[in-house]
Structure formats: structure tokens, C-alpha cells
C-alpha positions in Angstrom: 21.6 78.6 -22.2 21.1 78.4 -18.5 17.4 78.2 -18.9 17.7 75.6 -21.7 20.0 73.5 -19.5 17.6 73.7 -16.6 14.7 72.6 -18.8 16.8 69.8 -20.2 17.6 68.5 -16.7 13.9 68.5 -15.8 13.1 66.6 -18.9 15.7 64.0 -18.2 14.4 63.6 -14.6 10.8 63.2 -15.8 11.7 60.6 -18.4 14.1 58.5 -16.3 12.6 58.7 -12.8 10.0 56.0 -13.4 12.7 53.8 -14.8 14.8 54.4 -11.7 11.9 53.5 -9.5 11.3 50.4 -11.6 14.9 49.3 -11.2 14.8 50.0 -7.5 11.7 48.0 -7.1 13.1 45.2 -9.2 16.3 45.2 -7.1 14.2 45.1 -3.9 12.1 42.3 -5.2 15.1 40.4 -6.5 16.8 40.9 -3.2 14.0 39.5 -1.1 12.6 37.0 -3.7 14.7 34.1 -2.3 13.4 34.8 1.2 9.8 34.9 -0.1 10.3 31.6 -2.0 11.9 30.0 1.0 9.0 31.0 3.2 6.5 29.6 0.8 8.5 26.4 0.6 8.8 26.3 4.3 5.0 26.6 4.6 4.5 23.7 2.2 7.0 21.6 4.1 5.3 22.3 7.4 2.1 20.6 6.2 4.0 17.4 5.3 6.0 17.6 8.5 2.9 17.9 10.5 1.6 14.7 9.1 4.9 13.0 9.7 4.8 14.3 13.3 1.3 12.8 13.7 2.3 9.5 12.3 5.4 9.4 14.5 3.1 10.3 17.5 1.0 7.2 17.2 0.8 5.3 20.4 -0.6 1.8 21.3 -4.3 2.0 22.2 -5.1 -1.7 22.2 -3.4 -5.1 22.0 -5.4 -8.2 21.1 -5.8 -10.9 23.7 -3.3 -13.8 23.0 -4.7 -16.7 21.0 -4.7 -20.3 22.2 -2.7 -21.1 19.1 -0.2 -18.4 18.4 0.5 -17.7 14.7 2.0 -15.2 12.4 -0.4 -12.5 11.4 0.0 -12.3 7.7 -2.6 -9.9 6.4 -5.0 -7.3 8.0 -8.0 -5.6 6.6 -10.8 -3.5 8.1 -14.5 -3.1 7.1 -15.6 0.1 5.5 -17.7 1.1 8.6 -16.2 3.8 10.9 -16.2 4.0 14.7 -17.7 1.3 16.9 -19.1 -0.7 13.9 -15.8 -1.4 12.3 -14.5 -5.0 12.0 -11.0 -6.3 11.6 -10.1 -9.4 9.7 -6.7 -11.2 10.1 -5.3 -14.1 8.1 -2.9 -16.3 10.1 -0.1 -18.7 9.3 -2.1 -21.6 11.0 -4.7 -21.3 8.2 -7.3 -19.6 10.4 -9.2 -16.4 9.6 -10.1 -14.2 12.5 -12.7 -11.4 12.8 -12.3 -9.0 15.6 -14.0 -5.9 17.0 -12.3 -2.8 15.5 -12.2 -0.8 18.8 -11.6 -3.4 21.5 -9.8 -6.1 19.3 -12.0 -8.7 20.9 -12.2 -11.9 18.9 -15.7 -12.3 17.4 -15.3 -15.1 14.9 -12.6 -17.6 13.9 -12.9 -19.7 10.7 -10.7 -22.8 10.6 -10.3 -25.8 8.5 -8.9 -24.3 5.3 -7.0 -27.0 3.4 -4.3 -24.6 2.2 -2.4 -21.6 3.4 -4.3 -18.3 3.3 -2.9 -15.6 1.0 -4.8 -12.5 2.1 -8.1 -11.2 3.4 -10.4 -8.4 2.1 -13.7 -6.9 3.2 -16.2 -6.0 0.6 -16.3 -2.2 -0.1 -20.1 -1.9 0.1 -20.9 -4.4 2.9 -19.4 -4.4 6.4 -20.1 -8.1 7.1 -18.8 -9.7 3.8 -15.2 -10.7 3.5 -13.1 -12.7 1.2 -10.0 -14.9 1.6 -7.9 -16.7 -0.9 -6.5 -20.2 -0.3 -3.6 -22.0 -1.8 -5.7 -25.1 -2.5 -7.3 -23.2 -5.4 -10.3 -21.2 -4.3 -11.4 -17.8 -3.1 -13.9 -18.0 -0.3 -16.6 -15.4 0.7 -17.6 -15.3 4.4 -20.5 -13.6 6.3 -19.0 -12.3 9.5 -22.5 -12.3 11.1 -22.7 -16.1 10.8 -21.0 -18.5 13.2 -21.0 -21.3 10.7 -17.5 -22.5 9.6 -18.6 -22.8 5.9 -18.2 -19.9 3.4 -21.3 -18.5 1.9 -19.8 -18.8 -1.5 -16.7 -20.3 -3.1 -15.0 -19.0 -6.2 -13.2 -22.1 -7.6 -10.2 -22.1 -9.8 -8.8 -24.6 -12.3 -7.3 -27.9 -11.0 -3.6 -26.7 -11.3 -4.3 -23.3 -9.6 -2.4 -22.5 -6.4 -3.5 -19.0 -5.3 -1.0 -16.8 -3.6 -2.5 -13.4 -4.1 -5.9 -11.8 -4.7 -8.0 -8.6 -4.5 -11.6 -7.4 -5.0 -12.5 -4.4 -7.2 -13.7 -1.2 -5.6 -17.2 -1.9 -7.0 -17.2 -5.4 -5.5 -18.1 -6.8 -9.0 -14.9 -8.6 -9.8 -12.6 -10.9 -7.8 -9.1 -11.6 -9.2 -6.5 -14.1 -7.9 -2.9 -14.8 -8.9 -1.4 -18.2 -9.1 2.0 -19.9 -8.6 3.7 -20.9 -11.8 2.6 -24.3 -13.0 3.6 -26.0 -16.2 5.3 -22.9 -17.4 2.2 -20.7 -16.9 1.1 -18.2 -14.2 -2.5 -17.0 -14.3 -4.6 -14.1 -13.3 -8.1 -15.7 -12.7 -11.3 -13.5 -12.7 -14.8 -14.2 -11.3 -18.0 -12.3 -11.3 -18.8 -11.5 -7.6 -22.3 -10.3 -8.1 -25.2 -12.1 -6.4 -23.3 -13.4 -3.4 -26.3 -13.3 -1.0 -28.7 -14.7 -3.7 -26.9 -18.0 -4.1 -25.3 -18.7 -0.7 -23.2 -21.8 -0.6 -22.9 -22.0 -4.4 -19.6 -22.4 -6.3 -18.7 -20.0 -9.1 -16.6 -20.8 -12.0 -14.1 -18.3 -13.5 -15.0 -15.7 -16.0 -11.6 -16.1 -17.7 -7.9 -15.8 -17.2 -4.9 -13.7 -18.3 -2.0 -16.1 -19.0 0.6 -14.3 -21.1 1.6 -11.3 -19.1 3.6 -13.0 -16.4 6.0 -16.0 -16.6 6.4 -16.7 -12.8 4.5 -16.6 -9.5 2.0 -13.7 -9.3 2.7 -12.5 -5.8 0.5 -9.4 -5.6 -2.7 -8.0 -7.1 -4.2 -4.6 -6.3 -7.3 -3.1 -7.9 -7.5 0.7 -8.4 -9.1 2.4 -5.4 -11.7 4.4 -7.5 -11.6 2.9 -11.0 -12.9 -0.7 -10.9 -11.6 -1.5 -14.4 -7.9 -1.0 -13.5 -5.8 -3.6 -11.7 -2.1 -3.9 -11.2 -0.2 -7.2 -10.7 3.3 -8.0 -9.6 5.4 -11.2 -9.9 8.6 -12.9 -9.1 9.5 -12.3 -12.7 10.1 -8.7 -11.8 7.3 -7.3 -13.9 4.5 -5.0 -12.7 1.6 -5.0 -15.1 -1.3 -2.5 -15.3 -4.5 -3.8 -16.9 -7.8 -2.3 -18.1 -10.1 -5.3 -17.7 -12.8 -3.6 -19.7 -10.9 -4.5 -22.9 -11.9 -7.6 -24.9 -8.6 -9.5 -24.6 -5.4 -9.7 -22.6 -3.2 -8.0 -25.2 -5.4 -5.0 -25.4 -6.0 -4.9 -21.6 -2.3 -4.6 -20.9 -1.8 -0.8 -20.5 1.8 -0.8 -19.2 4.6 -3.1 -18.1 7.1 -1.8 -15.6 10.3 -3.6 -14.6 11.3 -3.7 -10.9 14.4 -5.8 -11.7 13.6 -8.1 -8.8 10.9 -10.3 -7.2 7.8 -8.2 -6.3 6.7 -8.5 -2.7 4.1 -5.7 -2.4 2.5 -3.0 -4.5 -0.2 -0.3 -4.6 -1.6 2.9 -6.0 -0.7 6.5 -4.9 -0.8 10.1 -6.0 -3.5 12.5 -7.1 -6.4 10.4 -8.5 -4.2 7.4 -7.8 -2.3 7.7 -11.1 0.9 6.4 -9.7 2.0 2.8 -9.0 4.6 1.7 -6.5 6.1 -1.7 -5.6 8.5 -3.2 -3.1 10.7 -6.2 -3.8 11.8 -9.2 -1.8 15.3 -7.9 -1.6 14.0 -4.6 0.0 14.0 -2.5 -3.2 11.5 0.2 -4.1 10.1 1.4 -7.4 7.6 4.2 -8.1 6.1 5.0 -11.5 3.7 7.7 -12.8 1.1 6.3 -15.2 0.0 9.9 -16.1 3.2 10.2 -18.2 2.4 7.2 -20.4 1.2 9.3 -23.3 4.0 11.9 -22.9 7.7 12.0 -23.7 8.5 12.3 -19.9 9.9 9.2 -18.1 7.4 7.3 -16.0 9.9 6.3 -13.3 9.7 8.6 -10.3 12.1 6.7 -8.1 14.0 3.4 -8.1 15.9 2.4 -5.0 17.9 -0.8 -5.2 18.0 -1.3 -1.4 16.0 0.8 1.0 18.1 -0.5 3.9 21.1 1.4 2.6 19.1 4.4 1.5 17.2 5.2 4.7 19.1 6.6 7.6 17.2 5.2 10.7 19.3 7.0 13.3 20.1 4.5 16.1 17.8 1.8 14.6 18.6 0.0 11.4 16.1 -0.9 8.7 15.8 -4.6 8.1 12.8 -4.9 5.8 9.9 -3.2 4.1 6.3 -4.3 4.7 4.2 -2.1 2.3 3.1 1.4 1.5 0.2 3.8 2.4 -0.9 6.9 0.6 -1.9 9.7 2.9 -4.7 11.5 1.0 -4.7 14.6 3.2 -1.0 15.1 2.9 -0.9 13.8 -0.7 2.1 11.9 0.4 3.3 8.3 0.0 4.8 6.6 3.0 6.3 3.2 3.4 6.2 0.9 6.4 9.3 -1.0 7.4 11.0 -2.2 10.5 13.5 -4.3 12.4 13.6 -7.9 13.5 13.1 -6.8 17.1 9.7 -5.2 16.3 10.4 -1.5 15.8 8.3 0.0 13.0 9.8 2.7 10.7 7.6 5.2 8.9 9.4 6.2 5.7 8.6 9.3 3.6 8.8 8.9 -0.2 9.9 11.7 -2.5 11.3 11.9 -6.0 14.6 12.7 -4.4 14.7 9.6 -2.3 13.5 7.9 0.9 13.8 9.5 4.4 12.9 8.4 7.9 9.7 10.1 9.1 9.5 8.4 12.5 9.8 5.2 14.5 7.2 3.4 16.6 8.8 1.4 19.5 7.6 -0.7 22.4 4.9 -2.6 20.5 6.1 -5.7 18.8 8.9 -8.0 19.8 9.5 -9.6 16.4 9.2 -8.9 12.7 6.0 -7.0 11.6 4.3 -8.8 8.7 1.2 -6.8 8.1 -0.5 -3.5 8.7 -3.7 -1.6 7.8 -4.1 2.2 7.8 -7.4 3.8 8.6 -7.7 7.4 7.1 -11.0 8.1 8.9 -9.5 8.1 12.5 -5.9 8.1 11.4 -5.2 4.8 13.2 -2.8 2.0 12.3 -3.2 -1.7 12.9 -0.1 -3.9 12.9 0.5 -7.7 13.1 3.6 -9.6 13.4 5.5 -12.8 14.0 5.0 -12.4 17.8 1.3 -13.2 17.2 0.3 -9.7 18.4 -2.3 -7.4 16.8 -1.8 -3.8 17.9 -4.0 -0.7 17.4 -2.1 2.5 17.2 -3.8 5.9 17.6 -2.5 9.5 17.9 -1.7 10.3 21.5 -3.3 7.1 22.8 -2.8 5.5 26.2 -2.8 1.8 26.2 -5.8 0.3 28.0 -5.1 -3.4 27.5 -3.6 -5.4 30.3 -2.0 -7.9 27.9 1.7 -7.9 28.0 3.7 -8.2 24.8 5.4 -11.5 24.1 9.1 -11.6 24.7 10.0 -14.2 22.1 9.2 -14.7 18.5 6.8 -17.6 18.1 7.7 -20.7 16.0 6.0 -21.1 12.7 6.4 -23.3 9.6 5.4 -20.4 7.3 8.3 -18.7 5.6 8.1 -16.0 3.0 9.7 -17.2 -0.2 12.3 -15.0 -1.7 13.4 -15.5 -5.2 15.3 -12.6 -6.6 15.6 -12.1 -10.3 18.5 -9.9 -11.4 18.1 -10.4 -15.1 17.1 -7.4 -17.1 13.6 -7.8 -18.3 12.6 -5.4 -21.1 9.3 -3.6 -20.9 7.0 -4.5 -23.7 5.3 -1.1 -23.5 6.4 2.2 -22.0 
């Protein structure tokens, strides 16, 4: 019996000892699993925080020389060239279009004489010297920055009733699209073929066609997809944000998705991996963010909807008065918003599906509301323009080399951004 009991005890030990080790190992893993997960998450957060720190560490490298006729700087865009060859184009409230050196901010060209207000400026993606501007008098003009002549090299004319207040150029430079104010119950997206610009200098091009049924009020913003030339998104004071595939034969088939911002759209853009997300800001400082990758799934496409960013973002000792636009940081795979105060402070706002948060504040640059900005991912610099007539170049850790002093007072201007908020609930026609 003693021997049998001893053998039985050994058998039990041999059978259950691996199970005990397994349980002990499981308990050890379970005990430290939260720590491991937290460390992984902390590592991921560090990468984003590093980018936020870099953005918050931007310092003024240059200020443009004051113009003889101060004006609001409404839109900024840079040529695709990097380094010393980069050009900066600025549209102004006095109907002038300025071209400056990207490093020194020295004025190179100024085009005057437009009969209407300018509603944006864009460089061609494939040519550093070609730029476009849209005018409220019903045309989109193409300019050659190498030429001192005051005449555009080509004019894309609209229809007689068209008043253009937004436009963009496809990433392939093949298509130009402009959005109109509402006229006679209609608002149009007008398209042109942009090929052959240098072959027929001075010529006027007629539209390829229009989309007329997707918006019922002023089309305030248009933005082509950064890498897919057939995709374009438009926003309107009717509160709708529409995504189109212009390769389709007609407007109804081209409309991929209609999203509702519940307010008047002031700015929009693309973000996310492969730029499958669309975001927009509204004239009453709201923010919407949608994921187009979920269109063919049962998942909701809305990533975030903030009714008023001014109440959502805690800006420490500085309040948030307005939003200007968004920038997608490809390295960090992170969407940021640019906002600010009426005294010229610039807020960098981080976007997440859980809400908006302050990433940093740039102070000491502008003395009035910032109206425009342009982010350069190549050298991670930021250009900003405002109602103080100043154009500033911000770079990481820069030391200002310009002797120009910032203006102390906001300049006077007749240009005012129209705000028409629509609170009516507009149903989406497609998911």
C-alpha cells in the first residue's frame, strides 16, 4: 500500500505539474499584460506627441515686407518645388495676386486689375511656374509666374450668370473645377479641360460641362483628391458635402456620397491612409469627419461631429475664436486643425475619434485674425497670412532674420467672410 501510494503521488505530480506551470505562466502574463499593453500604447502615443511637439516648436523664420497697399491675405499656396526654387502665391482682398520667393518671402510678381474678388490660388502640380486663380466675375485664370505681363496666359470662362467663389485643380492638372454662388435657384460645379495651356497661350476655354443638381446653395469649397484625379469633394452653404467620381457619365452616377454637416461649409479636405477620409469645417466653427472606406460596409461613416470647436477645445489661457482649415500630417498619419484668436495667436488642434484637443499654440506672429495657411511636408514649415496683411514663414527652431516689425493694428478692408448658417436637417441621399 505504501509503495502504491508513493507511485500514485508521483503519477499525479507528473500529470498535473505542466498544468500548474501553465497556470503560473498564465497568471504571470495576465498580471503584467496591462503593463505591456500600456507600454505599447505609450510608445505609439510618443510618436504622435513628438509630431505635436515639433508643430508647437515652430518659430518665425521670415516675415514678408509690408505692401504699399495692405490687404487681407485670403489664400496661400506653394509650388511643388522644394528648397530655394519654391514659390509662394497669395490672393489678397484688394483683388491682387502676389508671387513671392519661398525662402525670403521677397515679392517677385504682382498681378492686378481683376474685375472681381479672388476666391483662391493654386499652383499646377507638375509645373512650378504655372498657377491658377478664380475670380468672382466668372472666370478662372492661368498665369505664368516667369512672365511680368499683367495678362493671364489662359482664361477658363464660365457662363454669364456664374460668380465663382471656390475652385481647385486635379492632381493630374487635367481638370479645373469651380463652384458658383446660387443664381436663379441653381448652384453649379463647372469643369474645364486644362490640357494644352502652353500651346494656346492667351486663348479662352469654354466649359466641358456642369453639375447642377447636387447643391442648392453657394458652393463654398472644392477639393480634388490628392492622388486620385477622378475624385473631388464639394461643400456648400446648404450644409452638404458631396463626393464625386467625375469619370462617370452623368452627375447622378458621379455622386458617390452625400454627407450632412448641418451647417454652412467653410473649409474641407482629405485625410487618412490613402486619403479615404473627408473632413469639413463650418462657418459657425463646427467640425465633421467621415470615413469613405465604410461606404460599402454596415459601419457608420461618421468619425467625429463637433457642433462647436470653441467649446470643445481647451486652449489653456488662450480661447479659440475660429477655425481656419485642416492639414493631414502623413508621417504621423494624423489630422490637425488650424484655428486661432482675433489677436493673432494660432492654435494647432489634434483630431481623434474621441474628440479635439489642443496640440500647441504659436504666439508672437500675427496681430489680427489669421485667414489662410499652407503646410509644407518637405521641410515641415508653415506659412500663415492674416488680416494684419502679414505673411509669416514658420520653421522648427527657427530664428527670425527679418527686420520687419509686425503691425500693431488690424488693417481696414471691405472684404468680409459671409456666414449663413443652416440649421435645418438635410437628409443624405446616399449613405
